C-alpha positions as CSV (number, residue, x, y, z in Angstrom):
1,M,-0.7,16.3,32.6
2,I,-3.5,18.6,33.6
3,V,-6.0,18.0,36.5
4,A,-8.8,16.9,34.1
5,E,-6.6,14.2,32.7
6,A,-5.5,13.1,36.2
7,V,-9.2,12.7,37.2
8,G,-10.0,10.6,34.2
9,R,-7.0,8.4,34.5
10,A,-7.6,7.9,38.2
11,L,-11.2,6.7,37.6
12,A,-10.1,4.4,34.8
13,A,-7.5,2.9,37.2
14,C,-10.3,2.4,39.8
15,G,-11.9,0.0,37.3
16,V,-14.5,2.0,35.4
17,G,-15.4,0.1,32.2
18,T,-17.8,2.2,30.4
19,A,-18.8,5.9,30.5
20,F,-21.7,7.7,28.9
21,G,-22.2,11.4,28.2
22,V,-22.4,14.4,25.9
23,V,-19.1,16.2,25.4
24,G,-18.7,19.9,25.6
25,S,-15.8,22.2,26.3
26,G,-16.1,21.7,30.1
27,N,-15.8,17.9,30.0
28,F,-13.7,17.3,26.9
29,H,-10.4,16.6,28.5
30,V,-11.7,14.4,31.3
31,T,-13.7,12.3,28.9
32,N,-10.7,11.9,26.6
33,A,-8.6,10.9,29.6
34,L,-11.1,8.2,30.5
35,V,-10.8,6.8,26.9
36,A,-7.0,7.0,27.1
37,G,-7.3,4.9,30.3
38,G,-9.1,2.1,28.4
39,V,-12.7,3.2,29.3
40,R,-15.3,2.8,26.5
41,F,-17.2,6.0,25.9
42,V,-20.8,6.0,24.7
43,A,-22.0,9.3,23.3
44,A,-25.7,9.9,23.9
45,R,-27.7,12.6,22.1
46,H,-29.0,14.1,25.3
47,E,-27.6,14.3,28.7
48,G,-30.8,12.9,30.2
49,G,-30.4,9.9,28.0
50,A,-26.7,9.6,29.0
51,A,-27.5,9.6,32.7
52,T,-30.2,6.9,32.4
53,M,-27.9,4.8,30.2
54,A,-25.3,4.9,32.9
55,D,-27.9,4.1,35.6
56,A,-29.1,1.0,33.6
57,Y,-25.6,-0.1,32.8
58,A,-24.6,0.0,36.5
59,R,-27.7,-2.0,37.5
60,M,-27.2,-4.7,34.9
61,S,-23.4,-5.0,34.9
62,G,-22.7,-4.7,38.6
63,R,-20.1,-2.0,37.9
64,V,-20.1,1.6,38.7
65,G,-21.7,3.8,36.1
66,V,-20.0,7.0,34.9
67,V,-21.6,10.1,33.3
68,S,-19.7,12.9,31.8
69,V,-21.4,16.3,31.2
70,H,-20.8,19.9,30.4
71,Q,-21.1,22.5,33.1
72,G,-24.5,24.2,33.7
73,P,-27.0,23.0,31.1
74,G,-25.2,19.7,30.7
75,L,-25.9,18.9,34.3
76,T,-29.5,20.3,34.3
77,N,-30.3,18.3,31.2
78,A,-29.1,15.2,33.0
79,L,-31.1,15.9,36.2
80,T,-34.1,13.6,35.8
81,G,-31.9,10.6,35.0
82,L,-29.7,11.5,38.0
83,T,-32.7,11.7,40.3
84,E,-33.8,8.3,39.2
85,A,-30.4,6.9,39.9
86,A,-30.1,8.6,43.3
87,K,-33.5,7.4,44.4
88,S,-32.6,3.9,43.4
89,R,-29.2,4.0,45.2
90,T,-27.4,3.2,41.9
91,P,-23.6,3.4,42.2
92,L,-22.9,6.2,39.8
93,V,-20.3,8.9,39.4
94,V,-21.2,12.1,37.5
95,L,-18.3,14.1,36.1
96,A,-19.4,17.7,35.5
97,G,-17.5,20.8,34.5
98,E,-18.3,23.6,36.9
99,A,-18.2,27.4,36.2
100,T,-17.3,29.0,39.5
101,E,-17.2,32.5,38.1
102,V,-20.6,34.0,39.1
103,Q,-20.8,36.1,36.0
104,S,-20.6,33.1,33.7
105,N,-23.7,32.1,31.7
106,F,-23.0,28.6,32.9
107,H,-22.8,29.4,36.6
108,I,-25.4,27.6,38.9
109,D,-25.1,26.0,42.3
110,Q,-24.4,22.5,41.0
111,A,-23.8,21.1,44.5
112,A,-27.2,22.3,45.6
113,L,-28.8,20.7,42.6
114,A,-27.2,17.3,43.4
115,T,-28.2,17.5,47.1
116,A,-31.8,18.5,46.2
117,V,-32.3,15.2,44.2
118,G,-30.6,13.0,46.8
119,A,-27.1,12.7,45.2
120,V,-23.8,13.3,47.0
121,A,-22.0,16.5,46.0
122,M,-18.2,16.5,45.9
123,R,-15.6,18.9,44.3
124,V,-12.0,18.8,43.1
125,A,-11.0,22.1,44.8
126,S,-7.3,22.0,44.0
127,P,-4.8,20.2,41.8
128,E,-3.2,18.4,44.8
129,E,-6.4,16.6,45.7
130,A,-7.5,15.6,42.1
131,V,-6.7,11.9,42.4
132,S,-7.8,11.5,46.0
133,R,-11.2,13.1,45.4
134,A,-11.8,11.0,42.2
135,V,-11.0,7.9,44.2
136,E,-13.2,9.0,47.1
137,A,-16.1,9.7,44.7
138,Y,-15.7,6.2,43.3
139,R,-15.5,4.7,46.9
140,V,-18.7,6.4,48.0
141,A,-20.5,5.2,44.9
142,V,-19.3,1.6,45.5
143,Q,-19.4,1.2,49.2
144,E,-22.4,3.4,50.1
145,R,-24.3,2.7,46.9
146,R,-24.8,6.4,46.1
147,T,-25.0,8.6,43.1
148,V,-22.1,11.1,43.3
149,L,-21.6,14.4,41.5
150,L,-17.9,15.2,41.2
151,N,-17.7,18.9,40.2
152,L,-14.7,19.8,38.2
153,P,-14.1,23.6,38.3
154,L,-12.9,24.9,34.9
155,D,-9.9,26.7,36.3
156,V,-8.8,23.7,38.5
157,Q,-9.3,21.3,35.5
158,A,-6.8,23.3,33.4
159,A,-4.1,23.5,36.1
160,P,-1.0,21.4,35.9
161,F,-1.1,18.1,37.9
162,E,2.4,17.2,39.2
163,G,1.6,14.1,41.3
164,A,1.4,10.5,40.4
165,V,-1.8,8.7,39.5
166,D,-1.3,5.9,42.0
167,V,-4.7,4.3,42.7
168,I,-5.8,1.4,45.0
169,P,-9.4,0.7,43.9
170,P,-11.8,0.7,46.8
171,A,-13.3,-2.7,47.7
172,T,-17.0,-3.4,48.0
173,A,-18.1,-3.4,51.6
174,S,-20.1,-6.3,53.0
175,A,-21.6,-5.8,56.4
176,V,-21.5,-8.7,58.9
177,P,-25.0,-9.4,60.4
178,A,-25.5,-9.3,64.2
179,V,-25.7,-12.8,65.8
180,G,-28.7,-11.9,67.9
181,E,-30.8,-10.6,65.0
182,V,-30.0,-13.7,63.0
183,A,-31.0,-15.9,65.8
184,E,-34.3,-14.1,66.3
185,L,-35.1,-14.4,62.6
186,A,-34.3,-18.1,62.7
187,R,-36.8,-18.4,65.6
188,L,-39.5,-16.6,63.6
189,L,-38.8,-18.9,60.6
190,G,-39.0,-21.9,62.8
191,A,-42.4,-20.8,64.1
192,A,-44.0,-19.7,60.8
193,E,-46.5,-21.9,59.0
194,R,-46.8,-19.7,55.8
195,P,-43.6,-17.8,55.3
196,V,-43.1,-15.7,52.1
197,F,-39.7,-14.2,51.0
198,I,-39.9,-11.0,48.9
199,A,-36.6,-10.1,47.3
200,G,-35.7,-6.7,46.0
201,R,-32.8,-5.1,44.2
202,G,-30.5,-5.7,47.2
203,A,-31.0,-9.4,46.8
204,R,-30.3,-9.8,43.1
205,H,-26.9,-11.4,43.9
206,A,-28.2,-13.9,46.3
207,R,-30.5,-16.3,44.5
208,R,-28.7,-19.5,45.5
209,E,-28.6,-18.5,49.2
210,L,-32.2,-17.4,49.3
211,E,-33.5,-20.5,47.5
212,E,-31.6,-22.8,49.8
213,L,-32.9,-21.1,52.9
214,A,-36.5,-20.9,51.5
215,A,-36.3,-24.7,50.9
216,L,-35.4,-25.3,54.6
217,A,-38.1,-22.8,55.9
218,G,-40.9,-23.9,53.5
219,A,-41.1,-20.3,52.1
220,L,-42.7,-19.2,48.9
221,L,-40.7,-16.8,46.7
222,A,-41.6,-13.5,45.3
223,T,-39.8,-10.3,44.2
224,S,-40.3,-6.6,43.9
225,A,-40.6,-5.4,40.3
226,V,-37.0,-4.4,40.0
227,A,-35.9,-7.9,40.9
228,K,-38.3,-9.7,38.5
229,G,-36.9,-13.0,37.3
230,L,-34.7,-13.7,40.3
231,F,-36.4,-17.0,41.1
232,R,-37.4,-17.9,37.6
233,G,-37.5,-21.7,37.2
234,S,-38.3,-22.4,40.8
235,P,-41.6,-24.3,41.3
236,W,-42.3,-21.9,44.2
237,D,-41.8,-18.7,42.3
238,L,-44.8,-16.4,42.6
239,D,-43.1,-13.8,40.3
240,V,-43.7,-10.1,41.2
241,S,-45.4,-8.9,44.4
242,G,-47.5,-5.8,44.3
243,G,-49.5,-4.1,41.6
244,F,-48.2,-6.5,39.0
245,A,-48.9,-9.6,41.1
246,T,-51.1,-12.3,39.6
247,P,-54.3,-13.1,41.5
248,L,-52.7,-16.2,42.9
249,A,-49.6,-14.3,44.1
250,A,-51.7,-11.7,45.8
251,E,-53.8,-14.4,47.5
252,L,-50.8,-16.3,48.8
253,I,-48.9,-13.3,50.0
254,R,-51.9,-12.0,51.8
255,G,-52.1,-15.5,53.4
256,A,-48.6,-15.3,54.8
257,D,-48.0,-15.3,58.6
258,L,-44.4,-14.1,58.1
259,I,-43.0,-11.9,55.3
260,V,-39.3,-11.5,55.0
261,A,-38.1,-8.7,52.8
262,W,-34.6,-9.3,51.4
263,G,-33.0,-6.0,50.2
264,C,-36.6,-4.8,49.6
265,A,-38.2,-1.7,51.0
266,L,-41.7,-3.0,50.8
267,N,-42.9,0.3,49.3
268,M,-46.5,1.1,48.3
269,W,-46.1,-0.6,44.9
270,T,-44.6,-3.8,46.2
271,T,-47.4,-4.1,48.8
272,R,-50.3,-2.7,46.8
273,H,-50.6,0.3,49.2
274,G,-50.2,-2.1,52.1
275,T,-53.1,-4.4,51.2
276,L,-50.8,-7.4,50.7
277,V,-49.6,-7.2,54.2
278,S,-52.4,-8.7,56.3
279,P,-53.1,-7.6,59.9
280,G,-51.1,-9.6,62.4
281,V,-48.4,-10.8,59.9
282,K,-44.8,-10.6,61.2
283,V,-42.6,-8.5,58.9
284,V,-38.8,-8.8,58.8
285,K,-36.5,-6.7,56.7
286,V,-32.9,-7.7,55.8
287,D,-31.0,-4.7,54.4
288,L,-27.6,-3.1,54.4
289,D,-29.3,0.2,55.3
290,P,-31.0,0.1,58.8
291,A,-33.0,3.2,57.7
292,A,-35.1,0.8,55.6
293,F,-36.4,-0.9,58.6
294,K,-38.9,1.9,59.5
295,T,-39.8,3.1,56.0
296,H,-43.1,2.1,54.2
297,V,-44.1,-1.0,56.1
298,P,-42.2,-0.9,59.4
299,A,-40.4,-4.1,60.3
300,D,-41.1,-6.1,63.5
301,L,-37.5,-7.1,63.2
302,G,-34.6,-5.6,61.2
303,V,-31.5,-7.5,60.3
304,A,-28.6,-5.3,59.1
305,G,-26.3,-7.0,56.7
306,D,-25.7,-8.4,53.2
307,V,-28.6,-10.5,52.1
308,A,-26.4,-13.5,51.0
309,R,-24.4,-13.5,54.2
310,V,-27.6,-13.3,56.4
311,A,-29.2,-16.1,54.4
312,E,-26.1,-18.3,54.8
313,A,-26.0,-17.7,58.5
314,L,-29.7,-18.6,58.9
315,A,-29.4,-21.8,56.9
316,A,-27.2,-23.2,59.6
317,Q,-29.9,-22.5,62.3
318,V,-33.2,-23.4,60.6
319,A,-34.5,-27.0,60.8
320,P,-36.3,-28.2,57.6
321,R,-40.1,-27.8,57.6
322,T,-42.9,-27.9,55.1
323,G,-44.2,-24.4,55.8
324,Y,-46.2,-23.0,52.9
325,R,-44.9,-25.6,50.4
326,S,-47.8,-28.1,50.0
327,P,-48.5,-30.2,46.9
328,E,-51.7,-28.2,46.4
329,I,-49.8,-24.9,46.4
330,A,-47.3,-26.3,44.0
331,A,-50.1,-27.4,41.6
332,R,-51.7,-24.0,41.8
333,V,-48.4,-22.2,41.0
334,R,-47.9,-24.4,38.0
335,A,-51.5,-23.7,36.7
336,E,-52.0,-20.1,37.8
337,G,-48.5,-18.6,38.4
338,R,-48.2,-16.4,35.4
339,W,-50.4,-13.7,34.0
340,R,-50.7,-15.5,30.7
341,D,-52.4,-18.3,32.6
342,V,-55.2,-15.9,33.7
343,P,-58.1,-16.0,31.3
344,Y,-59.1,-12.7,29.7
345,E,-61.4,-11.5,26.9
346,D,-59.3,-10.3,23.9
347,E,-60.5,-6.8,23.0
348,S,-58.5,-6.5,19.8
349,G,-60.5,-5.1,16.9
350,G,-61.0,-2.1,14.7
351,G,-57.4,-1.8,13.8
352,R,-56.2,-1.9,17.4
353,I,-54.6,-4.8,19.4
354,D,-55.3,-5.7,23.0
355,P,-52.0,-4.9,24.9
356,R,-52.2,-8.3,26.6
357,T,-52.5,-10.1,23.3
358,L,-49.6,-8.0,21.9
359,S,-47.4,-8.8,24.9
360,I,-48.1,-12.5,24.9
361,G,-47.4,-12.6,21.2
362,L,-44.1,-10.9,21.6
363,D,-43.2,-13.2,24.5
364,D,-43.8,-16.1,22.2
365,L,-41.8,-14.6,19.3
366,L,-38.7,-13.1,20.8
367,P,-35.7,-15.2,21.9
368,R,-35.7,-16.2,25.5
369,E,-32.3,-14.8,26.2
370,R,-33.5,-11.2,26.4
371,I,-33.1,-8.1,28.5
372,V,-36.3,-6.1,28.8
373,A,-36.4,-2.4,29.8
374,I,-39.7,-0.7,30.7
375,D,-40.7,3.0,30.5
376,S,-43.3,4.4,32.7
377,G,-47.0,5.0,32.0
378,N,-50.4,3.5,31.8
379,F,-49.1,0.7,29.5
380,M,-46.2,-0.5,31.7
381,G,-47.8,-3.4,33.4
382,Y,-48.5,-5.3,30.2
383,P,-44.8,-5.9,29.1
384,S,-43.8,-6.2,32.8
385,M,-46.1,-9.1,33.4
386,F,-46.7,-10.7,30.1
387,V,-43.2,-10.6,28.6
388,D,-41.2,-13.1,30.6
389,V,-37.4,-12.8,31.4
390,P,-35.0,-15.7,32.0
391,D,-33.6,-14.4,35.2
392,E,-32.9,-11.2,37.3
393,G,-30.4,-10.1,34.6
394,G,-33.2,-9.9,32.1
395,F,-35.3,-7.0,33.5
396,C,-34.3,-3.4,33.9
397,F,-36.9,-1.2,35.6
398,T,-35.9,2.5,36.1
399,Q,-39.1,3.5,38.0
400,A,-38.1,5.0,41.3
401,F,-38.9,8.6,40.1
402,Q,-41.7,7.4,37.8
403,S,-40.7,9.7,34.9
404,I,-41.8,8.8,31.4
405,G,-39.2,9.1,28.7
406,L,-36.4,7.0,30.3
407,G,-37.2,3.7,28.7
408,L,-35.2,3.8,25.5
409,A,-32.1,5.1,27.2
410,T,-32.6,2.4,29.9
411,A,-32.6,-0.2,27.1
412,I,-29.4,1.1,25.6
413,G,-27.5,1.1,28.9
414,A,-28.8,-2.4,29.7
415,A,-27.8,-3.6,26.2
416,I,-24.3,-2.4,26.6
417,A,-24.1,-4.1,30.0
418,R,-25.4,-7.4,28.6
419,P,-24.4,-7.7,24.9
420,D,-25.2,-11.4,25.0
421,R,-28.9,-10.8,25.2
422,L,-31.5,-9.3,22.8
423,P,-32.5,-5.9,24.2
424,V,-36.2,-5.1,24.3
425,A,-37.5,-1.6,25.0
426,A,-41.1,-1.3,26.0
427,L,-42.4,2.3,25.7
428,G,-45.6,4.2,25.6
429,D,-46.1,6.7,22.8
430,G,-45.6,9.7,25.2
431,G,-42.3,8.3,26.5
432,A,-41.1,7.2,23.1
433,L,-41.6,10.7,21.7
434,M,-39.9,12.3,24.7
435,G,-36.8,10.2,24.4
436,I,-36.7,9.7,20.6
437,A,-33.4,11.4,20.1
438,E,-31.7,8.3,21.3
439,L,-33.1,6.3,18.4
440,E,-30.0,7.6,16.5
441,T,-27.8,6.2,19.3
442,V,-29.4,2.7,19.0
443,V,-28.7,2.7,15.2
444,R,-25.2,4.2,15.5
445,L,-24.2,1.6,18.1
446,G,-25.6,-1.2,15.9
447,L,-27.8,-2.6,18.7
448,P,-30.1,-5.4,17.5
449,M,-32.9,-3.9,19.7
450,V,-36.6,-4.5,19.5
451,I,-38.4,-1.2,20.5
452,V,-42.1,-1.7,21.2
453,V,-44.3,1.3,21.4
454,Y,-47.7,0.8,23.0
455,D,-49.5,3.7,21.3
456,D,-52.9,4.9,22.6
457,E,-52.4,8.4,21.2
458,A,-52.6,9.9,24.7
459,Y,-51.1,10.2,28.1
460,G,-53.2,7.2,29.1
461,A,-52.7,7.5,32.8
462,E,-54.3,11.0,32.9
463,V,-57.0,10.0,30.5
464,H,-58.2,7.1,32.7
465,H,-57.7,9.1,35.9
466,F,-59.6,12.2,34.9
467,G,-61.8,11.0,32.1
468,P,-64.3,9.1,34.3
469,H,-65.0,12.3,36.3
470,G,-66.0,14.2,33.1
471,H,-63.0,16.4,32.8
472,P,-62.0,17.6,29.3
473,L,-59.1,15.6,27.9
474,G,-57.9,17.7,25.0
475,T,-54.6,18.5,26.8
476,V,-53.6,14.8,27.1
477,T,-54.8,13.3,23.8
478,F,-53.0,13.6,20.5
479,P,-53.6,13.0,16.8
480,P,-52.0,9.8,15.3
481,A,-48.3,9.9,14.7
482,D,-46.5,7.6,12.2
483,L,-43.9,6.3,14.6
484,A,-42.9,3.6,12.2
485,A,-42.0,6.2,9.6
486,I,-40.0,8.2,12.2
487,A,-38.1,5.0,13.1
488,R,-37.3,4.2,9.4
489,G,-36.0,7.8,9.1
490,H,-33.5,7.0,11.8
491,G,-32.4,3.8,10.1
492,C,-34.5,1.3,11.9
493,A,-36.7,-1.5,10.5
494,A,-40.3,-0.9,11.5
495,V,-43.7,-2.7,11.5
496,T,-47.1,-1.3,12.5
497,V,-49.3,-3.7,14.5
498,G,-53.0,-3.2,14.6
499,G,-54.0,-6.8,15.2
500,P,-52.5,-10.2,16.0
501,G,-51.8,-11.0,12.4
502,D,-49.5,-8.1,12.0
503,L,-47.0,-9.7,14.4
504,A,-45.8,-11.8,11.4
505,G,-43.6,-8.8,10.7
506,V,-41.9,-9.2,14.0
507,A,-41.3,-12.9,13.3
508,E,-39.7,-12.0,10.0
509,W,-37.2,-9.7,11.7
510,V,-36.4,-12.3,14.4
511,D,-35.7,-14.9,11.7
512,G,-33.6,-12.5,9.6
513,P,-30.1,-11.0,10.1
514,R,-31.2,-8.5,12.7
515,D,-28.8,-6.1,11.2
516,R,-31.0,-3.1,12.1
517,P,-33.1,-2.4,15.2
518,L,-36.8,-3.0,14.9
519,L,-39.5,-0.6,16.1
520,V,-42.9,-2.2,16.6
521,H,-45.5,0.6,16.4
522,A,-48.4,-1.1,18.2
523,K,-51.8,0.7,18.0
524,V,-53.3,-0.6,21.3
525,T,-56.8,-0.6,22.5
526,A,-57.5,2.2,25.0
527,E,-61.1,1.8,26.2
528,H,-60.1,1.5,29.9
529,G,-57.0,1.9,32.1
530,S,-54.7,-1.0,32.9
531,W,-55.6,-3.0,36.0
532,W,-52.6,-1.9,38.0
533,L,-53.3,1.7,37.4
534,E,-57.0,1.4,38.4
535,E,-55.8,-0.2,41.6
536,A,-53.3,2.5,42.2
537,F,-55.9,5.2,41.8
538,R,-58.2,3.4,44.2
539,G,-55.3,3.2,46.7
540,H,-54.9,7.0,46.5
């Protein structure tokens, strides 16, 4: 056995289930060792896609993601996806060959690259430490929720490994909350008249505990965008807080006298640049990472610990009260609690469909058991708010770095994590064309995916940001592209939608065998920017 094989087998023994990557000479042996250890390997067409697939897979499966890439350009190609994962604190291990000979064409400072984007850099420096370093990389990913680059120098990879691959998989850490902090939060809940819980990614495992506590405290329930669907089905669910919030949700969150953020940083998007946090409101953050207590909206009280354990401890100390849960509020949530309940003027016409009408139509047509992945761009609010999901396992939102072009790869990783659900990728035309190489991956894997492209023939965010000021827009607008033809060339079914009637083609695919992925080329209206984007520009 050589070192590369020992590293792959050690990670397989730790419990890795699926790995993604693009294989070259520098990661050939370690990837084959993963496969030999029982790990499924998914070959992407670009390392950037592979990194994002692994990120999405980790988010939606609850398991560590693994990416395998070639030295040098293999890693630099993956860098945007790795930055997204690092910013999102996704548990991810990146296996990268490393050229340590400075005269090599492939030589770069790979550790410095990882550090620059917020990942943890590690290296297998000798054969003797191959297994221990692999296990340590896995431990840091799991217990510290970090993206880890494990550099594998080419000469060390090829050296004989003479030890045993004896591995004890690291356990997931769970911090115990401090008694005093829990008691203070119980006191605040007992005094609050209008409490609101906002749950983030760190609370996606704790629906039952949070709903039981909210019922005692009389709290309304909301989420950040990444946790959309967590409280779906609750009569007190306000859906997403922030730029995607309904008018009702924004009103009720602004009316809170206590906001408790559960595994949620309360960043500028979740708070609409702070405008949803009214003056004088008490803010509490419950998080594994105490550093979160002072970021974005500083907390009046920080409780360090696992969200579920803190909520359980509080439930034993909070007396039942009505709080924010009146019959009037319940009636308003039923009547106004979703974006499709908010009246709008349908602007479809002239061969283009209103993106709101498109999204509502897709929501009605597609099976409820779905997993929706969203790319970034001017369009992104429409599928995020008008296409519903059944629960927190139905929405994958890789937006911490706000890069366009990640949406299709996100949908692939999410689909592999949840094969029981229909995968839906929502893309803008710019992001679709940027990540289009992975269409072949969708077809090759046989994924019954619906890929919706909101095509305004432009980088819409820039058009609506600079256009009103009279700036020339020739650099951000494009001639029409036949995306449906491109999709058919890859082996997809495709339908072009220029009005509500064209959605019949989507219905036919849904009712059929679904033996090929479907690309919906939607020519959307583009007279003005989306509401969330206009608000974001005002916030800046």
